[in-house]
N, C-alpha and C positions, 0 to 999 in steps of 0.2 A: 199348185193348180189341181182341180178335181178332174175326173175323167170326162170325156166327151159324151154328151147325151144326144142320141140320134132322135130326130123328129121327122114327120112326113115332109116337111118343107125344107129341112136341112139339119143343122145341129147347133148346140151351144156348149160352152165350157165356162164354168165359174172360175174367174181369175183370182178374186179376193172377196172376202166377206168381213164386215164389221158389225158393230152393234145396230146401226140404222141404215146400212147400205150393203149392196151386193153388186159386184162388177163382173160382167160376162162378156165373152167374145161370142158373137153369133154369126153363123154362116147361113145365108138363104140361097138355096139352089136356084138356077135359072127357072123362071116360071113359078117359083115358090110363093105362097100366099098364106100369111098367118091369119088366124081367125079375127073377125071384128069382135073386140073384147073391151072390158074395162076392169079396173082394180079398185077395191074399196080402201085398201090400206097402204098403197104406195103410189108415188109418182115415178116417172122414168125419164131419163135423158138418153138420147141416141146420138152417137157420133158415127158418121159414115166414113169408114177407113178405105174401102175399095168397092167400086161399082156404083150403081144408081138405085135409089129406093123411091117407090111411090108410097107416101105416108098419108093416111087419112086420120084426122083428129076431128071428132064431132062434125062429120060431113064435109070438112074442108080438106081438099087434096093438095099436097105439096110434093114436088119432085126434088129430091135431095141428091147431090152428087158428092164425090169424095171431099173430105175435109169440111163437111157441113154438119150442123147439129140441129136438134129439135127437142123441145121439152113437151112431155105428155103429162098434164096435170092429173092428180089423183081423181078418179071417178069419170075421166073423159073416155068416150068410146074411141078406140083407135085400131089401126091395122097397118101392117107393113107388107108390101108386095115387091117382088123382083120381076119386072116385066122384060128384063134384058136377057141376052144369050150368055151372059157371064155370071159368075157367082157374085154375091153381095156379102161384104164383110162389114160388120158394125160392132161397136163397143156399146153396151147397154149398162147404164147405172140405175139400179133401183134405189129409191130412198123412201123410208117409212118406218113405222114402229112395229109392223108385222111384215116380214119378208118370207112369203110362203108361195110355192108354185101353185097351190090350190086357191090363191086369191085371184081367181079369174072367173069372170062371167062372160060366156061366149054368146054372141048374137047371130053370127053367120060363120060357117066353117066348111070349106070344100072337102075336108078330110072326115066329115061326119063325126066330130067329137062333141057335139052338143047333146 
């Protein structure tokens, strides 16, 4: 496993990488809100391991609890929010032919990273 990468909303750690995939463990702090974003070169699968997530995909909001999954298609605008008082832990699988942290187009971000 690689080292933990700190973000303003929490942290992530790459668990494994392959030719067309990357598997990460993500922790979203209480009140953490990832940017509204999309990716040109990858789709994502999210598995909620602990806590509760508010997930937005193309303006549709879904609440996910532990042991729930959701698929984010390539090019879909999406966001993850932890509105609870506990941490949120999820496993994220990227799948695509280009797996790069820079494959991100942000539309809204409370941490001013646009």
